[in-house]
ROKOL-876073 format. One line per 8 residues: number of its first residue (from 1); their letters; for each residue x, y, z of N, C-alpha, C, O. Coordinates in steps of 0.001 Angstrom, whole numbers, plus 500000, padded with zeros to 6 digits. Example, Ala and Ser with C-alpha at 12.3 -4.5 7.8 and 13.67 -1.06 7.14 Angstrom:
# ROKOL-876073
1	as	513190/494310/507800/512300/495500/507800/513200/496700/507800/514236/496681/508465 | 512850/497750/507080/513670/498940/507140/512900/500030/507870/513409/501138/508039 .
//
This chain:
# ROKOL-876073
1	mtptrdhd	124552/960468/602457/125065/959832/601294/125393/958577/601841/126113/958470/602835 | 124907/957633/601249/125371/955764/601564/126768/955752/601258/127314/956457/600409 | 127331/954883/602026/128755/954397/601840/128893/953939/600062/129868/954259/599383 | 127974/953322/599651/128284/952971/598263/128184/954245/597362/128814/954221/596305 | 127589/955149/597619/127605/956482/596910/128853/957234/597015/129289/957807/596017 | 129531/957290/598252/130527/957626/598600/131749/957158/597884/132583/957865/597319 | 131730/955900/597990/132772/955044/597087/132812/955449/595680/133859/955664/595070 | 131577/955549/595164/131543/955782/593608/131888/957214/593404/132511/957460/592371 .
9	sqnvldeq	131637/958082/594098/131927/959546/594084/133499/959540/594105/134110/960259/593314 | 134073/958843/594881/135722/958836/594875/136311/958185/593730/137392/958565/593280 | 135572/957095/593165/136042/956553/592110/135881/957490/590681/136578/957523/589667 | 135038/957997/590946/134906/959209/589509/135765/960271/589745/136203/960890/588776 | 136119/960624/591021/137288/961627/591234/138728/961069/590883/139580/961790/590363 | 138930/959845/591174/140150/959088/590742/140174/958994/589187/141231/958965/588558 | 139030/958951/588648/138953/958723/587111/139405/960179/586391/140148/960353/585425 | 138685/961155/587215/138892/962493/586703/140506/962905/586845/141016/963694/586050 .
17	vayyrara	141153/962376/587786/142581/962700/587914/143257/961858/586670/144038/962452/585927 | 143001/960705/586489/143414/959720/585549/143415/960371/584252/144417/960389/583537 | 142115/960999/583884/141793/961486/582665/142829/962728/582451/143563/962822/581467 | 142787/963499/583331/143744/964891/583013/145303/964371/583010/146119/965098/582443 | 145678/963363/583509/146994/962896/583598/147111/962183/582037/148012/962332/581212 | 146317/961657/581976/146422/961022/580079/146312/962260/579336/147194/962544/578526 | 145094/963206/579570/145033/964172/578315/146204/965045/578223/146380/965627/577153 | 147008/965220/579155/148036/966242/579332/148733/966475/577797/148691/967600/577298 .
25	peyesgvl	149270/965527/577197/149756/965813/575848/148794/966355/574557/149288/966690/573480 | 147414/966384/574829/146863/966763/573726/145887/967905/574407/145094/968409/573612 | 145837/968335/575631/144976/969254/576170/144784/970347/575480/143670/970779/575183 | 146029/970948/575133/145592/972130/574404/144972/972325/572862/144522/973361/572374 | 145088/971027/572259/144439/970928/571078/142841/970977/571356/142063/971425/570514 | 142436/970488/572579/141058/970314/572944/140383/971610/573600/139175/971760/573780 | 141340/972463/573903/140609/973819/574331/139439/974280/573707/139377/974103/572490 | 138436/974867/574306/137300/974916/573527/137708/976105/572464/138560/976962/572699 .
33	pflgpels	137047/976013/571416/137387/976730/570316/136725/978078/570202/137181/978896/569404 | 135634/978372/570982/135104/979610/571229/135317/980354/572312/134527/981247/572621 | 136567/980040/573123/136924/980919/574353/137431/982184/573668/138406/982181/572917 | 136680/983314/573984/137178/984634/573536/138134/984979/574720/138593/984265/575612 | 138312/986528/574391/139340/987225/575262/138760/987858/576695/139503/988413/577504 | 137536/987718/576859/136860/988386/577909/137603/987941/579525/137924/988654/580475 | 137686/986522/579320/138099/985863/580763/139335/986314/581268/139598/986477/582460 | 140349/986577/579966/141745/986862/580129/141769/988501/580676/142343/988928/581678 .
41	ealdafrp	141018/989202/579756/140957/990501/580014/140391/990845/581564/140890/991755/582225 | 139361/990060/582031/138798/990350/583330/139873/990033/584307/139967/990823/585247 | 140808/988905/584267/141963/988764/585082/143091/989930/585206/143621/990378/586223 | 143266/990241/583982/144151/991300/583950/143658/992677/584742/144420/993388/585397 | 142208/992920/584553/141791/994274/585304/141618/993949/586905/141578/994821/587772 | 141527/992622/587126/141565/992175/588546/143060/992299/589234/143270/992440/590439 | 143792/992238/588460/145357/992271/588913/145665/991689/590010/145691/992251/591105 | 145956/990355/589769/146250/989252/590963/147601/989575/591318/148477/988854/590841 .
49	agsvlela	147978/990650/592166/149158/990927/592669/149611/990356/594078/148806/989765/594798 | 150878/990549/594425/151411/989917/595646/151701/988260/595423/152018/987761/594343 | 151532/987577/596609/151857/986253/596499/150316/985562/595885/149225/985976/596277 | 150440/984707/595099/149487/983916/594247/149314/982824/594438/150336/982177/594206 | 148190/982020/594884/147879/980543/594739/147020/980095/593583/145848/980450/593460 | 147657/979293/592731/146742/978883/591537/146494/977362/591794/147451/976590/591863 | 145336/976979/591919/144736/975677/592351/144219/974961/590862/143479/975515/590049 | 144809/973588/590730/144687/972925/589334/145116/973950/588377/144351/974609/587673 .
57	cgpgiwta	146504/974043/588403/147165/974886/587160/147150/974444/585803/147303/975158/584813 | 146937/973104/585836/147056/972355/584366/148405/972785/583549/149487/972738/584134 | 148345/973087/582567/149463/973100/581544/150147/974421/581715/151185/974570/581070 | 149708/975476/582532/150421/976724/582977/149926/977792/581925/150628/978788/581750 | 148684/977626/581173/148175/978516/580480/147814/979874/581271/148110/980992/580850 | 147190/979640/582373/146811/980835/583215/148057/981238/584064/148331/982415/584299 | 148665/980361/584430/149919/980651/585309/151036/981913/584478/151631/982801/585089 | 151088/981709/583168/151648/982586/582439/151292/984016/582610/152073/984966/582640 .
65	qllrhaad	149983/984033/582720/149195/985407/582932/149416/986030/584137/149813/987176/584348 | 149075/985030/585017/149307/985551/586636/150574/986066/586778/150642/987128/587397 | 151767/985505/586294/152955/986172/586485/153190/987504/585835/154323/987975/585935 | 152285/988162/585195/152451/989524/584611/151981/990379/585913/152218/991587/585877 | 151458/989947/586840/151039/990771/588083/151663/990359/589425/151995/991162/590296 | 151791/988996/589502/152201/988411/590721/153584/988374/591007/154437/988160/590145 | 153847/988601/592327/155324/988543/592779/155841/987137/592590/156968/986871/592171 | 154968/986310/592918/155328/984957/593071/154054/984057/593032/152966/984427/593473 .
73	vtavdasp	154268/982953/592514/152972/981937/592336/153352/980632/592849/154486/980195/592658 | 152414/979945/593529/152284/978544/593954/151468/977940/592963/150334/978409/592868 | 151799/976942/592148/150914/976349/591255/150720/974745/591692/151638/973925/591673 | 149438/974486/592060/149200/973090/592342/148240/972472/591320/147333/973038/590709 | 148626/971205/591264/147813/970126/590357/148013/968701/590648/149096/968274/591048 | 147151/968081/590485/147055/966459/590910/147952/965747/589812/148455/964651/590060 | 148126/966312/588728/148734/965700/587472/150295/966166/587312/150596/967319/587005 | 151312/965066/587573/152544/965307/587284/152835/965767/585884/153808/966487/585660 .
81	emlalasa	152077/965398/585004/152328/965605/583301/151810/966858/583185/152540/967636/582572 | 150762/967305/583588/150386/968832/583596/151516/969829/584251/151930/970863/583726 | 151854/969372/585310/152878/970197/585857/154022/970536/585242/154517/971662/585305 | 154641/969280/584427/155920/969308/583596/155627/970325/582499/156469/971131/582105 | 154120/970222/581930/153792/971265/580939/154002/972808/581299/154586/973730/580728 | 153340/972707/582388/153686/974228/583077/154904/974934/583302/155211/976101/583059 | 155682/973770/583935/157165/974339/584239/157840/974623/582761/158530/975620/582548 | 157538/973577/581727/158097/974106/580558/157828/975507/580110/158681/976307/579725 .
89	rvgagrvr	156564/975707/580204/156051/976989/579716/156324/978123/580399/156474/979133/579710 | 156431/978224/581589/156702/979484/582489/158163/979356/583127/158782/980358/583489 | 158617/978209/583230/159821/978190/583975/159634/978096/585556/158494/978121/586021 | 160622/978001/586286/160549/978014/587821/161001/979150/588697/161057/979048/589923 | 161355/980351/587961/161860/981258/588641/161065/982062/589754/161604/982545/590750 | 159745/982139/589464/159041/982787/590332/157904/981803/590822/157110/982102/591714 | 157909/980707/590208/156904/979719/590459/157386/978638/591385/158531/978203/591269 | 156442/978125/592427/156685/976856/593151/155460/976077/592544/154317/976527/592452 .
97	flsadlfr	155989/974543/592055/154824/973708/591602/154792/972546/592559/155780/971924/592951 | 153665/972351/592854/153362/971360/594043/152363/970387/593310/151464/970869/592621 | 152506/969036/593449/151778/967799/593130/150952/967328/594112/151371/966586/595001 | 149557/967774/594013/148692/967100/595091/147419/967144/594920/146965/968052/594223 | 146595/966235/595478/145268/965887/595225/144591/967149/596064/144864/967245/597260 | 143695/968133/595431/143316/969318/596136/142283/968821/597120/142185/969416/598193 | 141604/967921/596891/140734/967215/598088/141422/966835/599262/140811/966730/600326 | 142668/966614/599168/143236/966158/600453/144445/967139/600816/145004/967059/601910 .
105	wrpdrryd	144806/968033/599881/145843/969094/600078/145545/970129/601172/144416/970618/601216 | 146614/970544/602179/146458/971730/602808/147518/972742/602737/148688/972370/602818 | 147229/973987/602593/148445/975079/602398/149402/974832/603761/149102/974306/604832 | 150769/975464/603268/151667/975463/604252/151851/977149/604549/152718/977595/605300 | 151079/977797/603972/151244/979375/603857/150059/980182/603338/149231/979584/602650 | 149919/981276/603555/148515/982012/603037/149060/982887/601858/150272/983060/601730 | 148170/983423/601019/148269/984194/600005/147347/985292/599732/146179/985377/600111 | 147960/986056/599084/147157/987675/598680/145942/987257/597877/144859/987817/598042 .
113	vvffgfwl	146123/986259/596996/145036/985967/595703/145271/984387/595725/146318/983745/595806 | 143722/983915/595609/143695/982512/595168/142943/982536/593724/141933/983178/593434 | 143687/981681/592912/143214/981802/591507/142877/980226/591121/143703/979342/591345 | 141600/979958/590526/141447/978750/589694/141074/978805/588526/140061/979504/588502 | 141364/978409/587414/140678/978452/585993/140104/977019/585669/140931/976108/585680 | 138958/976743/585419/137959/976001/584867/138092/974517/585843/137945/973389/585372 | 138375/974793/587163/138346/973934/588114/137024/973579/588758/136527/972456/588831 | 136453/974913/589289/135412/974793/590323/134218/973780/589701/133633/973065/590514 .
121	shvpherf	133882/973710/588434/132784/972831/587870/133457/971466/587967/132863/970469/587558 | 134624/971393/588473/135164/969898/588492/135024/969346/590115/135453/968273/590538 | 134306/970386/590881/134272/970144/592383/132874/969635/592575/131933/970352/592236 | 132656/968361/593132/131206/967671/593285/130497/968706/594353/131092/969396/595180 | 129154/968646/594140/128299/969438/594871/128617/969032/596445/128883/969950/597220 | 128595/967756/596894/128879/967503/598244/130304/967961/598784/130639/967787/599955 | 131096/968552/597843/132565/968966/598378/132592/970189/598244/133623/970689/598696 | 131583/971181/597624/131686/972414/597460/131998/973304/598682/132918/974122/598664 .
129	asfwslva	131248/973121/599668/131470/973970/600840/132990/973565/601542/133777/974441/601901 | 133235/972292/601661/134752/971831/601979/135845/972463/601243/136888/972759/601826 | 135662/972701/599926/136642/973275/598940/136541/974859/599265/137613/975444/599419 | 135564/975463/599362/135741/976851/599733/136300/977263/601003/136742/978389/601233 | 136249/976124/601961/136766/976388/603218/138075/976323/603165/138759/977012/603921 | 138652/975427/602200/140088/975472/601766/140598/976565/601282/141727/976920/601620 | 139824/977295/600384/140098/978514/599657/140293/979446/600836/141287/980170/600781 | 139522/979540/601866/139673/980575/603025/140959/980287/603662/141789/981190/603766 .
137	dclkpggr	141232/978939/604160/142308/978724/604914/143601/979142/604019/144637/979442/604612 | 143561/979163/602821/144814/979713/601711/144845/981333/601770/145777/981938/601241 | 144003/981879/602300/143789/983618/601982/144354/984172/603377/143982/983852/604506 | 145393/985127/602990/145680/986262/604014/144251/986999/604268/143299/987032/603488 | 144360/987650/605711/143282/988497/605955/143046/989667/604800/143967/990415/604472 | 141890/989739/604292/141600/990597/602967/142016/990087/601799/142174/990791/600802 | 142214/988908/601825/142802/988496/600518/141711/988310/599383/140538/988596/599623 | 142054/987890/598305/141099/987937/597171/140967/986628/596452/141853/985773/596475 .
145	vffvdday	139935/986514/595873/139861/985427/594934/139518/985426/593699/138666/986311/593629 | 139682/984895/592499/139428/985059/591327/139143/983691/590619/139937/982767/590795 | 138081/983533/589856/137904/982135/589085/137427/982358/587595/136659/983261/587264 | 137936/981495/586801/136886/981349/585480/136496/980140/585304/137068/979213/585878 | 135578/979972/584577/134933/978464/584511/133799/978587/583341/133549/979663/582799 | 133136/977348/583012/132332/977027/581782/131292/976255/582405/131404/975673/583484 | 130134/976286/581570/129035/975214/581883/128970/974280/580680/127951/973633/580437 | 129862/974230/580072/129785/973560/578663/129926/971808/578717/130936/971172/579015 .
153	rtaeelie	128695/971317/578362/128797/969899/578334/127823/969399/577124/126679/969838/577012 | 128355/968490/576275/127762/968045/575229/126761/966915/575501/126883/966234/576519 | 125782/966697/574623/124870/965665/574725/125470/964463/574917/125100/963699/575809 | 126486/964183/574065/127245/962728/574082/127842/962508/575420/128044/961354/575797 | 128151/963560/576195/128794/963350/577558/127786/962974/578723/128161/962396/579743 | 126551/963330/578499/125757/963224/579499/125021/961872/579494/123885/961673/579063 | 125938/960893/580095/125817/959575/580118/124495/959140/581464/123803/958123/581514 | 124511/960101/582243/123461/959909/583350/122166/961053/583397/121329/961218/584284 .
161	gersttir	122311/961648/582314/121095/962585/582079/121600/964046/582230/122771/964278/582533 | 120740/964967/582022/121314/966399/582251/121113/966666/583789/121729/967615/584273 | 120399/965996/584496/120637/966367/586159/121888/966061/586796/122314/966591/587822 | 122480/965113/586073/123768/964351/586667/124863/965317/586487/124890/966005/585467 | 125781/965428/587406/127054/966100/587247/128262/965134/586886/129377/965621/586698 | 128065/963896/586799/128878/962869/586311/128745/962854/584769/127611/962738/584304 | 129703/962950/584018/129912/963053/582446/130967/962047/581851/131837/961604/582601 | 130930/961757/580830/132132/960907/580098/132738/961959/579171/132050/962648/578418 .
169	rrlddgta	133852/962028/579255/134926/962547/578220/135814/961543/577745/136154/960609/578471 | 136245/961684/576472/137100/960650/575973/138599/961491/575593/138745/962712/575528 | 139453/960612/575408/140603/961059/574695/140805/960934/573193/139975/960275/572567 | 141846/961510/572536/141799/961488/571128/141791/960046/570596/141399/959845/569447 | 142166/959127/571305/142080/957756/570757/141011/956835/571204/140975/955626/570974 | 140094/957568/571905/138516/957231/572086/138459/956601/573753/137434/956150/574265 | 139638/956682/574351/139329/956063/575766/138687/957032/576716/138990/958211/576899 | 137691/956277/577320/136569/957111/578034/136879/957203/579673/137321/956321/580409 .
177	yrivkvph	136560/958340/579936/136696/958462/581748/135508/959156/582219/134956/960025/581543 | 135112/958794/583351/134036/959823/583915/134660/960818/584691/135692/960468/585264 | 134278/961965/584842/134690/963174/585429/133304/963785/585963/132176/963388/585672 | 133708/965003/586938/132533/965724/587278/132632/966834/586371/133679/967173/585818 | 131287/967505/586205/131282/968738/585479/129881/969264/585942/128822/968893/585436 | 129984/970090/586871/128877/970813/587252/128466/972245/586472/129259/973178/586340 | 127242/972248/586036/126749/973196/585165/126492/974523/585743/125373/974971/585495 | 127329/975309/586512/127047/976653/587452/126359/977286/586675/126580/977227/585465 .
185	rpadlerr	125338/978061/587209/124808/979150/586690/125209/980633/587613/125090/980725/588835 | 125607/981518/586869/126357/982735/587877/125370/983228/588862/125882/983452/589959 | 124186/983445/588789/123491/983844/589824/123274/982872/590944/123353/983270/592106 | 123033/981748/590692/122999/980719/591617/124395/980603/592335/124387/980627/593566 | 125486/980490/591728/126673/980543/592199/127085/981596/593219/127821/981340/594172 | 126557/982818/592958/126761/983897/593722/125928/983734/594915/126476/984038/595975 | 124757/983333/594964/123908/983170/596137/124633/982115/597010/124949/982353/598176 | 124888/980903/596371/125402/979853/597156/126656/980258/597920/126737/979983/599118 .
193	ledlgwrv	127604/980876/597310/128725/981683/597833/128462/982466/599212/129116/982409/600253 | 127179/983300/598878/126894/984282/599965/126561/983538/601044/126867/984009/602139 | 125826/982145/600996/125305/981540/602034/126512/980917/602836/126313/980447/603956 | 127856/980913/602217/129014/980364/602794/129838/981387/603608/130772/981137/604371 | 129217/982793/603242/130107/983634/604101/131010/984521/603004/131738/985397/603470 | 130980/984325/601654/131756/985021/600591/130905/986291/599842/129688/986314/599655 | 131660/987095/599554/131231/988456/598748/131854/988165/597584/132999/988610/597498 | 131354/987423/596469/131832/987108/595374/130971/987571/594031/129981/986861/593856 .
201	evhpasgp	131113/988384/593273/130691/988852/592177/130932/987968/591007/132028/988026/590451 | 129882/987040/590519/130016/986135/589396/129277/986711/587784/128076/986788/587527 | 130222/986989/587052/129617/987765/585985/129513/986717/584606/130507/986099/584225 | 128378/986621/584020/128726/985494/582787/129547/986452/581644/129696/987672/581577 | 129908/985586/580971/130801/986071/579660/130170/985324/578142/129177/984614/578297 | 130483/985409/577330/130110/984759/576063/129876/983489/576137/130618/982878/576907 | 128985/982816/575520/128953/981281/575477/128630/980756/576729/127870/981352/577492 | 129232/979517/577040/128948/979078/578441/129817/979610/579424/129812/979000/580493 .
209	ffwgaggr	130740/980830/579312/131740/980863/580169/131215/982084/581298/130395/982933/580947 | 131710/982057/582482/131692/983168/583382/132963/983222/584237/133724/982255/584213 | 133238/984295/584991/134187/984353/585851/133507/985217/587309/132432/985815/587338 | 134356/985083/588291/133968/985667/589684/135182/986132/590255/136291/985620/590101 | 134850/987314/591042/135751/987845/591767/135404/988301/593126/134306/988844/593241 | 136095/988186/594109/135901/988787/595404/136542/988386/596588/137769/988492/596602 | 135907/987897/597702/136597/987749/598872/135560/987173/600076/134396/986828/599872 | 136197/987152/601272/135292/986835/602404/134532/987928/602818/135065/989037/602808 .
217	rgevg	133202/987782/603237/132156/988890/603493/133027/989590/604839/133509/989015/605815 | 133025/990818/604541/133555/991702/605623/134841/992034/605450/135236/993020/606072 | 135836/991272/604540/137049/991330/604522/137489/992295/603057/138629/992711/602850 | 136511/992481/602302/136794/993026/601003/135797/994226/600766/134670/994224/601261 | 136281/995255/599975/135544/996463/599756/134584/996161/598789/133800/997029/598404 .
//
């Protein structure tokens, strides 16, 4: 990748952070209306027990569900505005909130479970391997990972065509931002993770949604 492309990729990631910071007050009004109960039910069946790390926690929607099973949760997000919403939603009794850019952050401890909801699709292809290296660094031996996501992109958002992972999202007031949105296919994602040394089963759900669960190959049954 050329220096110019590296610079533009970072610019898109910076816009992505700015978008979610600005979107925090209106985030829940824009949640996909056809999101059914399957993902939540799959997470409950997974039972994320012990010490749980949540990456890109957003306004705490999933944090609240994690607390039904976890002994404690560390919730990380690049948006202080999102963290404020999450803290107001779940309190700070068993949750440690951290404001950090996940592409620069490193853990100060290890966890039984790493969870991320609707985040993986915002990781650029060129940072996919390094992100999963971070996930591995966050897990205790035998630790588990669970994620939910979607491949939803509208025609209006595809400013660089269907093959591009850079799209445009707008706030309610019309302000536009570029963000990353990778439309993962469950089977392809499962194979890509296997190549990186993970054993993760990725399950399609209704509509554009999917969820994955597993761990590092050789460490999970």
